[in-house]
N, CA, C and O atoms as a Tinker XYZ file with bonds, in Angstrom:
   492  protein
     1  N    213.493000   50.067000  -51.288000    73     2
     2  CA   214.049000   51.392000  -51.441000    64     1     3
     3  C    213.049000   52.461000  -50.998000    63     2     4     5
     4  O    213.433000   53.441000  -50.360000    81     3
     5  N    211.768000   52.280000  -51.334000    73     3     6
     6  CA   210.749000   53.252000  -50.964000    64     5     7
     7  C    210.657000   53.390000  -49.451000    63     6     8     9
     8  O    210.472000   54.486000  -48.922000    81     7
     9  N    210.789000   52.263000  -48.767000    73     7    10
    10  CA   210.695000   52.274000  -47.309000    64     9    11
    11  C    211.839000   53.099000  -46.693000    63    10    12    13
    12  O    211.614000   53.853000  -45.747000    81    11
    13  N    213.058000   52.959000  -47.224000    73    11    14
    14  CA   214.204000   53.721000  -46.739000    64    13    15
    15  C    214.051000   55.205000  -47.005000    63    14    16    17
    16  O    214.407000   56.024000  -46.158000    81    15
    17  N    213.525000   55.567000  -48.174000    73    15    18
    18  CA   213.288000   56.969000  -48.516000    64    17    19
    19  C    212.235000   57.573000  -47.593000    63    18    20    21
    20  O    212.372000   58.710000  -47.142000    81    19
    21  N    211.173000   56.798000  -47.312000    73    19    22
    22  CA   210.125000   57.262000  -46.414000    64    21    23
    23  C    210.690000   57.516000  -45.018000    63    22    24    25
    24  O    210.347000   58.509000  -44.375000    81    23
    25  N    211.553000   56.620000  -44.553000    73    23    26
    26  CA   212.162000   56.771000  -43.225000    64    25    27
    27  C    213.043000   58.008000  -43.172000    63    26    28    29
    28  O    213.037000   58.730000  -42.174000    81    27
    29  N    213.798000   58.261000  -44.228000    73    27    30
    30  CA   214.653000   59.459000  -44.277000    64    29    31
    31  C    213.799000   60.714000  -44.263000    63    30    32    33
    32  O    214.118000   61.669000  -43.555000    81    31
    33  N    212.712000   60.728000  -45.037000    73    31    34
    34  CA   211.815000   61.888000  -45.073000    64    33    35
    35  C    211.185000   62.142000  -43.704000    63    34    36    37
    36  O    211.084000   63.289000  -43.267000    81    35
    37  N    210.765000   61.081000  -43.035000    73    35    38
    38  CA   210.178000   61.206000  -41.707000    64    37    39
    39  C    211.205000   61.747000  -40.715000    63    38    40    41
    40  O    210.897000   62.636000  -39.921000    81    39
    41  N    212.415000   61.213000  -40.761000    73    39    42
    42  CA   213.479000   61.677000  -39.863000    64    41    43
    43  C    213.766000   63.155000  -40.104000    63    42    44    45
    44  O    213.913000   63.918000  -39.149000    81    43
    45  N    213.847000   63.572000  -41.380000    73    43    46
    46  CA   214.122000   64.968000  -41.720000    64    45    47
    47  C    212.989000   65.874000  -41.235000    63    46    48    49
    48  O    213.252000   66.953000  -40.705000    81    47
    49  N    211.748000   65.457000  -41.408000    73    47    50
    50  CA   210.602000   66.250000  -40.952000    64    49    51
    51  C    210.630000   66.434000  -39.439000    63    50    52    53
    52  O    210.369000   67.531000  -38.947000    81    51
    53  N    210.942000   65.375000  -38.698000    73    51    54
    54  CA   211.028000   65.473000  -37.242000    64    53    55
    55  C    212.175000   66.376000  -36.809000    63    54    56    57
    56  O    212.047000   67.143000  -35.855000    81    55
    57  N    213.286000   66.280000  -37.511000    73    55    58
    58  CA   214.434000   67.129000  -37.201000    64    57    59
    59  C    214.093000   68.588000  -37.408000    63    58    60    61
    60  O    214.373000   69.419000  -36.545000    81    59
    61  N    213.494000   68.910000  -38.536000    73    59    62
    62  CA   213.141000   70.298000  -38.826000    64    61    63
    63  C    212.062000   70.813000  -37.884000    63    62    64    65
    64  O    212.082000   71.990000  -37.523000    81    63
    65  N    211.137000   69.981000  -37.481000    73    63    66
    66  CA   210.095000   70.397000  -36.548000    64    65    67
    67  C    210.683000   70.742000  -35.187000    63    66    68    69
    68  O    210.158000   71.611000  -34.491000    81    67
    69  N    211.752000   70.081000  -34.803000    73    67    70
    70  CA   212.374000   70.327000  -33.504000    64    69    71
    71  C    213.364000   71.465000  -33.508000    63    70    72    73
    72  O    213.785000   71.906000  -32.438000    81    71
    73  N    213.756000   71.963000  -34.676000    73    71    74
    74  CA   214.741000   73.032000  -34.764000    64    73    75
    75  C    214.080000   74.379000  -34.537000    63    74    76    77
    76  O    212.968000   74.625000  -35.004000    81    75
    77  N    214.766000   75.238000  -33.823000    73    75    78
    78  CA   214.325000   76.614000  -33.692000    64    77    79
    79  C    213.272000   76.846000  -32.637000    63    78    80    81
    80  O    213.435000   77.739000  -31.806000    81    79
    81  N    212.215000   76.091000  -32.633000    73    79    82
    82  CA   211.150000   76.279000  -31.666000    64    81    83
    83  C    210.301000   77.495000  -31.987000    63    82    84    85
    84  O    210.419000   78.097000  -33.054000    81    83
    85  N    209.454000   77.835000  -31.053000    73    83    86
    86  CA   208.532000   78.950000  -31.201000    64    85    87
    87  C    209.277000   80.276000  -31.067000    63    86    88    89
    88  O    210.210000   80.400000  -30.273000    81    87
    89  N    208.853000   81.260000  -31.851000    73    87    90
    90  CA   209.456000   82.591000  -31.779000    64    89    91
    91  C    208.587000   83.480000  -30.897000    63    90    92    93
    92  O    207.363000   83.493000  -31.031000    81    91
    93  N    209.223000   84.220000  -29.997000    73    91    94
    94  CA   208.515000   85.175000  -29.146000    64    93    95
    95  C    209.197000   86.530000  -29.266000    63    94    96    97
    96  O    210.386000   86.618000  -29.571000    81    95
    97  N    208.431000   87.576000  -29.022000    73    95    98
    98  CA   208.977000   88.931000  -29.045000    64    97    99
    99  C    209.198000   89.385000  -27.611000    63    98   100   101
   100  O    208.254000   89.469000  -26.826000    81    99
   101  N    210.440000   89.676000  -27.275000    73    99   102
   102  CA   210.797000   90.141000  -25.938000    64   101   103
   103  C    210.840000   91.668000  -25.973000    63   102   104   105
   104  O    211.493000   92.260000  -26.832000    81   103
   105  N    210.143000   92.291000  -25.037000    73   103   106
   106  CA   210.015000   93.740000  -24.977000    64   105   107
   107  C    211.158000   94.365000  -24.168000    63   106   108   109
   108  O    211.529000   93.873000  -23.103000    81   107
   109  N    211.702000   95.458000  -24.702000    73   107   110
   110  CA   212.754000   96.207000  -23.994000    64   109   111
   111  C    212.351000   97.677000  -24.016000    63   110   112   113
   112  O    212.026000   98.224000  -25.069000    81   111
   113  N    212.375000   98.311000  -22.848000    73   111   114
   114  CA   211.984000   99.712000  -22.743000    64   113   115
   115  C    213.169000  100.568000  -22.317000    63   114   116   117
   116  O    213.804000  100.320000  -21.292000    81   115
   117  N    213.452000  101.591000  -23.138000    73   115   118
   118  CA   214.539000  102.537000  -22.843000    64   117   119
   119  C    213.911000  103.814000  -22.286000    63   118   120   121
   120  O    213.174000  104.496000  -22.998000    81   119
   121  N    214.192000  104.147000  -21.025000    73   119   122
   122  CA   213.635000  105.366000  -20.439000    64   121   123
   123  C    214.173000  106.612000  -21.159000    63   122   124   125
   124  O    215.214000  106.542000  -21.812000    81   123
   125  N    213.478000  107.744000  -21.045000    73   123   126
   126  CA   213.976000  108.979000  -21.661000    64   125   127
   127  C    215.387000  109.297000  -21.170000    63   126   128   129
   128  O    215.684000  109.159000  -19.983000    81   127
   129  N    216.242000  109.718000  -22.078000    73   127   130
   130  CA   217.605000  110.089000  -21.714000    64   129   131
   131  C    218.565000  108.918000  -21.553000    63   130   132   133
   132  O    219.735000  109.126000  -21.230000    81   131
   133  N    218.099000  107.703000  -21.769000    73   131   134
   134  CA   218.989000  106.547000  -21.594000    64   133   135
   135  C    219.956000  106.424000  -22.763000    63   134   136   137
   136  O    219.670000  106.826000  -23.891000    81   135
   137  N    221.104000  105.854000  -22.447000    73   135   138
   138  CA   222.159000  105.680000  -23.434000    64   137   139
   139  C    222.934000  104.423000  -23.068000    63   138   140   141
   140  O    223.325000  104.263000  -21.912000    81   139
   141  N    223.166000  103.534000  -24.016000    73   139   142
   142  CA   223.878000  102.291000  -23.752000    64   141   143
   143  C    222.926000  101.110000  -23.724000    63   142   144   145
   144  O    221.829000  101.168000  -24.278000    81   143
   145  N    223.356000  100.036000  -23.073000    73   143   146
   146  CA   222.543000   98.820000  -23.049000    64   145   147
   147  C    221.366000   98.957000  -22.089000    63   146   148   149
   148  O    221.516000   99.408000  -20.954000    81   147
   149  N    220.199000   98.558000  -22.571000    73   147   150
   150  CA   218.994000   98.457000  -21.746000    64   149   151
   151  C    218.504000   97.014000  -21.876000    63   150   152   153
   152  O    218.695000   96.379000  -22.914000    81   151
   153  N    217.872000   96.502000  -20.819000    73   151   154
   154  CA   217.556000   95.074000  -20.747000    64   153   155
   155  C    216.066000   94.816000  -20.576000    63   154   156   157
   156  O    215.321000   95.656000  -20.072000    81   155
   157  N    215.660000   93.645000  -21.005000    73   155   158
   158  CA   214.268000   93.203000  -20.899000    64   157   159
   159  C    213.931000   92.861000  -19.458000    63   158   160   161
   160  O    214.812000   92.587000  -18.643000    81   159
   161  N    212.629000   92.882000  -19.160000    73   159   162
   162  CA   212.164000   92.362000  -17.869000    64   161   163
   163  C    211.983000   90.854000  -17.983000    63   162   164   165
   164  O    212.138000   90.125000  -17.003000    81   163
   165  N    211.653000   90.391000  -19.194000    73   163   166
   166  CA   211.535000   88.962000  -19.423000    64   165   167
   167  C    212.922000   88.323000  -19.381000    63   166   168   169
   168  O    213.928000   88.969000  -19.674000    81   167
   169  N    212.956000   87.058000  -19.017000    73   167   170
   170  CA   214.206000   86.295000  -19.018000    64   169   171
   171  C    214.033000   85.117000  -19.964000    63   170   172   173
   172  O    212.937000   84.574000  -20.103000    81   171
   173  N    215.139000   84.723000  -20.620000    73   171   174
   174  CA   215.090000   83.615000  -21.577000    64   173   175
   175  C    216.112000   82.554000  -21.180000    63   174   176   177
   176  O    217.153000   82.863000  -20.599000    81   175
   177  N    215.803000   81.314000  -21.498000    73   175   178
   178  CA   216.722000   80.202000  -21.270000    64   177   179
   179  C    216.642000   79.288000  -22.477000    63   178   180   181
   180  O    215.570000   79.101000  -23.053000    81   179
   181  N    217.768000   78.723000  -22.857000    73   179   182
   182  CA   217.805000   77.819000  -23.999000    64   181   183
   183  C    218.526000   76.541000  -23.648000    63   182   184   185
   184  O    218.973000   76.341000  -22.518000    81   183
   185  N    218.627000   75.683000  -24.643000    73   183   186
   186  CA   219.315000   74.417000  -24.417000    64   185   187
   187  C    220.547000   74.319000  -25.307000    63   186   188   189
   188  O    220.766000   73.306000  -25.971000    81   187
   189  N    221.344000   75.377000  -25.315000    73   187   190
   190  CA   222.588000   75.379000  -26.073000    64   189   191
   191  C    222.681000   76.481000  -27.091000    63   190   192   193
   192  O    223.772000   76.987000  -27.351000    81   191
   193  N    221.547000   76.876000  -27.686000    73   191   194
   194  CA   221.570000   77.928000  -28.700000    64   193   195
   195  C    220.239000   78.664000  -28.695000    63   194   196   197
   196  O    219.176000   78.048000  -28.611000    81   195
   197  N    220.307000   79.992000  -28.786000    73   195   198
   198  CA   219.137000   80.855000  -28.909000    64   197   199
   199  C    219.360000   81.709000  -30.155000    63   198   200   201
   200  O    220.479000   82.143000  -30.431000    81   199
   201  N    218.292000   81.941000  -30.896000    73   199   202
   202  CA   218.390000   82.772000  -32.087000    64   201   203
   203  C    217.737000   84.117000  -31.805000    63   202   204   205
   204  O    216.589000   84.172000  -31.366000    81   203
   205  N    218.474000   85.216000  -32.060000    73   203   206
   206  CA   217.963000   86.565000  -31.857000    64   205   207
   207  C    217.816000   87.265000  -33.203000    63   206   208   209
   208  O    218.612000   87.043000  -34.115000    81   207
   209  N    216.792000   88.113000  -33.324000    73   207   210
   210  CA   216.648000   88.940000  -34.513000    64   209   211
   211  C    215.889000   90.209000  -34.142000    63   210   212   213
   212  O    215.223000   90.265000  -33.107000    81   211
   213  N    215.993000   91.222000  -34.990000    73   211   214
   214  CA   215.331000   92.498000  -34.748000    64   213   215
   215  C    213.824000   92.336000  -34.815000    63   214   216   217
   216  O    213.291000   91.673000  -35.704000    81   215
   217  N    213.157000   92.947000  -33.868000    73   215   218
   218  CA   211.704000   92.969000  -33.855000    64   217   219
   219  C    211.218000   94.378000  -34.122000    63   218   220   221
   220  O    211.961000   95.223000  -34.621000    81   219
   221  N    209.973000   94.622000  -33.787000    73   219   222
   222  CA   209.340000   95.914000  -34.017000    64   221   223
   223  C    210.117000   97.052000  -33.361000    63   222   224   225
   224  O    210.482000   96.971000  -32.188000    81   223
   225  N    210.367000   98.118000  -34.132000    73   223   226
   226  CA   211.021000   99.315000  -33.615000    64   225   227
   227  C    212.527000   99.233000  -33.495000    63   226   228   229
   228  O    213.160000  100.190000  -33.048000    81   227
   229  N    213.114000   98.124000  -33.881000    73   227   230
   230  CA   214.555000   97.939000  -33.679000    64   229   231
   231  C    215.290000   97.850000  -35.017000    63   230   232   233
   232  O    214.937000   97.044000  -35.878000    81   231
   233  N    216.305000   98.679000  -35.178000    73   231   234
   234  CA   217.154000   98.642000  -36.365000    64   233   235
   235  C    218.493000   98.021000  -36.018000    63   234   236   237
   236  O    218.604000   97.297000  -35.029000    81   235
   237  N    219.508000   98.293000  -36.817000    73   235   238
   238  CA   220.852000   97.766000  -36.569000    64   237   239
   239  C    221.330000   98.172000  -35.176000    63   238   240   241
   240  O    221.286000   99.348000  -34.815000    81   239
   241  N    221.782000   97.198000  -34.405000    73   239   242
   242  CA   222.270000   97.477000  -33.060000    64   241   243
   243  C    223.007000   96.267000  -32.504000    63   242   244   245
   244  O    222.951000   95.175000  -33.069000    81   243
   245  N    223.695000   96.478000  -31.396000    73   243   246
   246  CA   224.324000   95.379000  -30.661000    64   245   247
   247  C    223.292000   94.780000  -29.718000    63   246   248   249
   248  O    222.425000   95.482000  -29.197000    81   247
   249  N    223.398000   93.481000  -29.509000    73   247   250
   250  CA   222.539000   92.790000  -28.542000    64   249   251
   251  C    223.422000   91.901000  -27.680000    63   250   252   253
   252  O    224.476000   91.440000  -28.121000    81   251
   253  N    222.985000   91.664000  -26.449000    73   251   254
   254  CA   223.747000   90.825000  -25.529000    64   253   255
   255  C    222.778000   90.071000  -24.635000    63   254   256   257
   256  O    221.672000   90.540000  -24.364000    81   255
   257  N    223.202000   88.901000  -24.180000    73   255   258
   258  CA   222.442000   88.139000  -23.191000    64   257   259
   259  C    223.178000   88.256000  -21.863000    63   258   260   261
   260  O    224.338000   87.861000  -21.750000    81   259
   261  N    222.500000   88.799000  -20.863000    73   259   262
   262  CA   223.075000   89.017000  -19.540000    64   261   263
   263  C    222.546000   87.966000  -18.579000    63   262   264   265
   264  O    221.348000   87.945000  -18.296000    81   263
   265  N    223.422000   87.079000  -18.060000    73   263   266
   266  CA   222.955000   86.057000  -17.117000    64   265   267
   267  C    222.363000   86.705000  -15.865000    63   266   268   269
   268  O    222.868000   87.721000  -15.390000    81   267
   269  N    221.300000   86.120000  -15.339000    73   267   270
   270  CA   220.666000   86.672000  -14.141000    64   269   271
   271  C    221.421000   86.290000  -12.873000    63   270   272   273
   272  O    221.099000   86.785000  -11.794000    81   271
   273  N    222.423000   85.414000  -12.987000    73   271   274
   274  CA   223.175000   84.986000  -11.801000    64   273   275
   275  C    224.482000   85.759000  -11.606000    63   274   276   277
   276  O    225.388000   85.274000  -10.930000    81   275
   277  N    224.588000   86.944000  -12.184000    73   275   278
   278  CA   225.734000   87.836000  -12.010000    64   277   279
   279  C    227.039000   87.310000  -12.592000    63   278   280   281
   280  O    228.104000   87.792000  -12.206000    81   279
   281  N    227.002000   86.347000  -13.498000    73   279   282
   282  CA   228.203000   85.947000  -14.218000    64   281   283
   283  C    228.345000   86.878000  -15.427000    63   282   284   285
   284  O    227.390000   87.570000  -15.781000    81   283
   285  N    229.516000   86.904000  -16.064000    73   283   286
   286  CA   229.716000   87.823000  -17.188000    64   285   287
   287  C    228.739000   87.548000  -18.336000    63   286   288   289
   288  O    228.314000   86.411000  -18.541000    81   287
   289  N    228.389000   88.610000  -19.085000    73   287   290
   290  CA   227.463000   88.438000  -20.203000    64   289   291
   291  C    228.067000   87.618000  -21.335000    63   290   292   293
   292  O    229.284000   87.470000  -21.446000    81   291
   293  N    227.180000   87.093000  -22.168000    73   291   294
   294  CA   227.586000   86.395000  -23.378000    64   293   295
   295  C    228.155000   87.444000  -24.337000    63   294   296   297
   296  O    227.729000   88.598000  -24.313000    81   295
   297  N    229.104000   87.053000  -25.174000    73   295   298
   298  CA   229.706000   87.963000  -26.146000    64   297   299
   299  C    228.611000   88.680000  -26.951000    63   298   300   301
   300  O    227.734000   88.019000  -27.506000    81   299
   301  N    228.646000   90.031000  -27.026000    73   299   302
   302  CA   227.621000   90.750000  -27.796000    64   301   303
   303  C    227.618000   90.330000  -29.267000    63   302   304   305
   304  O    228.645000   89.936000  -29.819000    81   303
   305  N    226.448000   90.422000  -29.881000    73   303   306
   306  CA   226.285000   90.135000  -31.303000    64   305   307
   307  C    225.678000   91.365000  -31.954000    63   306   308   309
   308  O    225.101000   92.214000  -31.275000    81   307
   309  N    225.807000   91.461000  -33.269000    73   307   310
   310  CA   225.243000   92.591000  -33.995000    64   309   311
   311  C    223.977000   92.141000  -34.700000    63   310   312   313
   312  O    223.984000   91.163000  -35.448000    81   311
   313  N    222.886000   92.863000  -34.455000    73   311   314
   314  CA   221.612000   92.538000  -35.084000    64   313   315
   315  C    221.338000   93.476000  -36.250000    63   314   316   317
   316  O    221.523000   94.688000  -36.148000    81   315
   317  N    220.904000   92.905000  -37.339000    73   315   318
   318  CA   220.473000   93.638000  -38.528000    64   317   319
   319  C    219.098000   93.101000  -38.902000    63   318   320   321
   320  O    218.906000   91.885000  -38.932000    81   319
   321  N    218.127000   93.984000  -39.190000    73   319   322
   322  CA   216.792000   93.496000  -39.544000    64   321   323
   323  C    216.839000   92.446000  -40.656000    63   322   324   325
   324  O    217.530000   92.609000  -41.662000    81   323
   325  N    216.087000   91.367000  -40.446000    73   323   326
   326  CA   215.990000   90.302000  -41.431000    64   325   327
   327  C    217.111000   89.277000  -41.395000    63   326   328   329
   328  O    217.133000   88.356000  -42.211000    81   327
   329  N    218.050000   89.426000  -40.453000    73   327   330
   330  CA   219.184000   88.495000  -40.380000    64   329   331
   331  C    219.320000   87.937000  -38.963000    63   330   332   333
   332  O    220.004000   88.538000  -38.134000    81   331
   333  N    218.681000   86.797000  -38.666000    73   331   334
   334  CA   218.779000   86.199000  -37.327000    64   333   335
   335  C    220.222000   85.801000  -37.000000    63   334   336   337
   336  O    221.004000   85.446000  -37.881000    81   335
   337  N    220.547000   85.871000  -35.708000    73   335   338
   338  CA   221.883000   85.523000  -35.230000    64   337   339
   339  C    221.753000   84.457000  -34.140000    63   338   340   341
   340  O    220.970000   84.613000  -33.204000    81   339
   341  N    222.519000   83.380000  -34.265000    73   339   342
   342  CA   222.526000   82.322000  -33.257000    64   341   343
   343  C    223.526000   82.674000  -32.161000    63   342   344   345
   344  O    224.642000   83.109000  -32.445000    81   343
   345  N    223.121000   82.484000  -30.915000    73   343   346
   346  CA   223.964000   82.776000  -29.756000    64   345   347
   347  C    224.050000   81.509000  -28.912000    63   346   348   349
   348  O    223.029000   80.922000  -28.557000    81   347
   349  N    225.276000   81.089000  -28.593000    73   347   350
   350  CA   225.457000   79.919000  -27.724000    64   349   351
   351  C    225.155000   80.318000  -26.286000    63   350   352   353
   352  O    225.607000   81.357000  -25.804000    81   351
   353  N    224.375000   79.465000  -25.606000    73   351   354
   354  CA   224.024000   79.701000  -24.212000    64   353   355
   355  C    224.228000   78.423000  -23.420000    63   354   356   357
   356  O    224.288000   77.324000  -23.971000    81   355
   357  N    224.332000   78.599000  -22.120000    73   355   358
   358  CA   224.472000   77.456000  -21.225000    64   357   359
   359  C    223.089000   76.883000  -20.952000    63   358   360   361
   360  O    222.169000   77.623000  -20.602000    81   359
   361  N    222.937000   75.588000  -21.107000    73   359   362
   362  CA   221.650000   74.927000  -20.922000    64   361   363
   363  C    221.113000   75.178000  -19.515000    63   362   364   365
   364  O    221.812000   74.982000  -18.521000    81   363
   365  N    219.841000   75.621000  -19.455000    73   363   366
   366  CA   219.180000   75.841000  -18.174000    64   365   367
   367  C    219.493000   77.161000  -17.503000    63   366   368   369
   368  O    218.917000   77.457000  -16.456000    81   367
   369  N    220.379000   77.965000  -18.059000    73   367   370
   370  CA   220.739000   79.250000  -17.472000    64   369   371
   371  C    219.808000   80.329000  -18.010000    63   370   372   373
   372  O    219.464000   80.324000  -19.192000    81   371
   373  N    219.400000   81.253000  -17.143000    73   371   374
   374  CA   218.478000   82.323000  -17.520000    64   373   375
   375  C    219.237000   83.602000  -17.825000    63   374   376   377
   376  O    220.221000   83.933000  -17.163000    81   375
   377  N    218.757000   84.326000  -18.854000    73   375   378
   378  CA   219.402000   85.550000  -19.327000    64   377   379
   379  C    218.364000   86.642000  -19.561000    63   378   380   381
   380  O    217.212000   86.359000  -19.891000    81   379
   381  N    218.791000   87.903000  -19.386000    73   379   382
   382  CA   218.003000   89.047000  -19.832000    64   381   383
   383  C    218.561000   89.449000  -21.194000    63   382   384   385
   384  O    219.767000   89.362000  -21.428000    81   383
   385  N    217.686000   89.884000  -22.082000    73   383   386
   386  CA   218.094000   90.314000  -23.410000    64   385   387
   387  C    218.348000   91.817000  -23.347000    63   386   388   389
   388  O    217.506000   92.575000  -22.867000    81   387
   389  N    219.512000   92.243000  -23.835000    73   387   390
   390  CA   219.848000   93.656000  -23.835000    64   389   391
   391  C    220.194000   94.153000  -25.227000    63   390   392   393
   392  O    220.751000   93.416000  -26.041000    81   391
   393  N    219.857000   95.410000  -25.494000    73   391   394
   394  CA   220.228000   96.044000  -26.754000    64   393   395
   395  C    220.847000   97.403000  -26.459000    63   394   396   397
   396  O    220.517000   98.053000  -25.466000    81   395
   397  N    221.737000   97.812000  -27.327000    73   395   398
   398  CA   222.419000   99.094000  -27.199000    64   397   399
   399  C    221.559000  100.160000  -27.863000    63   398   400   401
   400  O    221.428000  100.185000  -29.087000    81   399
   401  N    220.968000  101.049000  -27.049000    73   399   402
   402  CA   220.050000  102.076000  -27.542000    64   401   403
   403  C    220.376000  103.442000  -26.972000    63   402   404   405
   404  O    220.991000  103.569000  -25.913000    81   403
   405  N    219.950000  104.451000  -27.695000    73   403   406
   406  CA   219.990000  105.816000  -27.186000    64   405   407
   407  C    218.591000  106.378000  -27.340000    63   406   408   409
   408  O    218.024000  106.342000  -28.432000    81   407
   409  N    218.032000  106.895000  -26.263000    73   407   410
   410  CA   216.711000  107.507000  -26.309000    64   409   411
   411  C    216.840000  108.949000  -25.856000    63   410   412   413
   412  O    216.846000  109.238000  -24.660000    81   411
   413  N    216.943000  109.853000  -26.825000    73   411   414
   414  CA   217.081000  111.274000  -26.503000    64   413   415
   415  C    215.725000  111.969000  -26.429000    63   414   416   417
   416  O    215.659000  113.185000  -26.246000    81   415
   417  N    214.646000  111.206000  -26.570000    73   415   418
   418  CA   213.295000  111.773000  -26.512000    64   417   419
   419  C    212.809000  112.001000  -25.098000    63   418   420   421
   420  O    213.512000  111.732000  -24.125000    81   419
   421  N    211.581000  112.508000  -25.007000    73   419   422
   422  CA   210.963000  112.801000  -23.713000    64   421   423
   423  C    210.106000  111.659000  -23.188000    63   422   424   425
   424  O    209.633000  111.709000  -22.053000    81   423
   425  N    209.903000  110.631000  -24.005000    73   423   426
   426  CA   209.079000  109.493000  -23.606000    64   425   427
   427  C    209.872000  108.199000  -23.715000    63   426   428   429
   428  O    210.866000  108.121000  -24.436000    81   427
   429  N    209.421000  107.200000  -22.997000    73   427   430
   430  CA   210.081000  105.896000  -23.062000    64   429   431
   431  C    209.983000  105.341000  -24.486000    63   430   432   433
   432  O    208.999000  105.565000  -25.190000    81   431
   433  N    211.007000  104.626000  -24.884000    73   431   434
   434  CA   211.073000  103.998000  -26.205000    64   433   435
   435  C    210.983000  102.493000  -26.014000    63   434   436   437
   436  O    211.792000  101.915000  -25.288000    81   435
   437  N    210.009000  101.846000  -26.654000    73   435   438
   438  CA   209.831000  100.391000  -26.524000    64   437   439
   439  C    210.188000   99.739000  -27.846000    63   438   440   441
   440  O    209.665000  100.106000  -28.898000    81   439
   441  N    211.098000   98.751000  -27.776000    73   439   442
   442  CA   211.497000   97.970000  -28.946000    64   441   443
   443  C    211.350000   96.494000  -28.606000    63   442   444   445
   444  O    211.156000   96.128000  -27.446000    81   443
   445  N    211.446000   95.650000  -29.631000    73   443   446
   446  CA   211.279000   94.221000  -29.426000    64   445   447
   447  C    212.402000   93.449000  -30.103000    63   446   448   449
   448  O    212.837000   93.790000  -31.203000    81   447
   449  N    212.863000   92.402000  -29.425000    73   447   450
   450  CA   213.824000   91.465000  -29.994000    64   449   451
   451  C    213.090000   90.146000  -30.155000    63   450   452   453
   452  O    212.462000   89.657000  -29.217000    81   451
   453  N    213.174000   89.571000  -31.354000    73   451   454
   454  CA   212.572000   88.256000  -31.586000    64   453   455
   455  C    213.540000   87.192000  -31.080000    63   454   456   457
   456  O    214.734000   87.229000  -31.380000    81   455
   457  N    213.015000   86.250000  -30.314000    73   455   458
   458  CA   213.824000   85.187000  -29.728000    64   457   459
   459  C    213.221000   83.844000  -30.149000    63   458   460   461
   460  O    212.024000   83.615000  -29.978000    81   459
   461  N    214.049000   82.968000  -30.693000    73   459   462
   462  CA   213.600000   81.642000  -31.124000    64   461   463
   463  C    214.445000   80.587000  -30.410000    63   462   464   465
   464  O    215.648000   80.760000  -30.215000    81   463
   465  N    213.792000   79.497000  -30.026000    73   463   466
   466  CA   214.503000   78.383000  -29.400000    64   465   467
   467  C    214.761000   78.588000  -27.918000    63   466   468   469
   468  O    215.710000   78.033000  -27.365000    81   467
   469  N    213.917000   79.386000  -27.277000    73   467   470
   470  CA   214.114000   79.678000  -25.855000    64   469   471
   471  C    212.804000   79.589000  -25.097000    63   470   472   473
   472  O    211.719000   79.749000  -25.655000    81   471
   473  N    212.942000   79.335000  -23.836000    73   471   474
   474  CA   211.839000   79.401000  -22.886000    64   473   475
   475  C    211.856000   80.827000  -22.335000    63   474   476   477
   476  O    212.934000   81.382000  -22.122000    81   475
   477  N    210.700000   81.429000  -22.100000    73   475   478
   478  CA   210.631000   82.807000  -21.625000    64   477   479
   479  C    209.850000   82.859000  -20.314000    63   478   480   481
   480  O    208.833000   82.185000  -20.155000    81   479
   481  N    210.339000   83.665000  -19.387000    73   479   482
   482  CA   209.607000   83.887000  -18.131000    64   481   483
   483  C    209.713000   85.375000  -17.775000    63   482   484   485
   484  O    210.624000   86.075000  -18.216000    81   483
   485  N    208.767000   85.827000  -16.976000    73   483   486
   486  CA   208.762000   87.219000  -16.502000    64   485   487
   487  C    209.549000   87.274000  -15.216000    63   486   488   489
   488  O    209.415000   86.409000  -14.351000    81   487
   489  N    210.370000   88.296000  -15.095000    73   487   490
   490  CA   211.214000   88.499000  -13.911000    64   489   491
   491  C    210.393000   88.578000  -12.655000    63   490   492
   492  O    210.943000   88.746000  -11.567000    81   491
């Protein structure tokens, strides 16, 4: 019985270690006077699911993943600080992360979206 319990514990530990992956902060800059969706320069790719959450400077807002191959964007999701959201993605497809922002200031506004379970590259 001990051997079976040990095997289950090992399997569970490996499963949890493989879930989610490393979290990275993707930077998004909204130029002065911008309104609506603004997108990251970084691109992300996942293997079926990517988890998004609010990062530094970002409050409640809509977020979307825009494919870099000009196909329609993934259905927008609503981000709330402290509440990660899972987004289904096509395996191997690259996306830009976008958030709905308004910047009525005179300087660029930089915010971050936390991304887990994705590979990241610079455009």
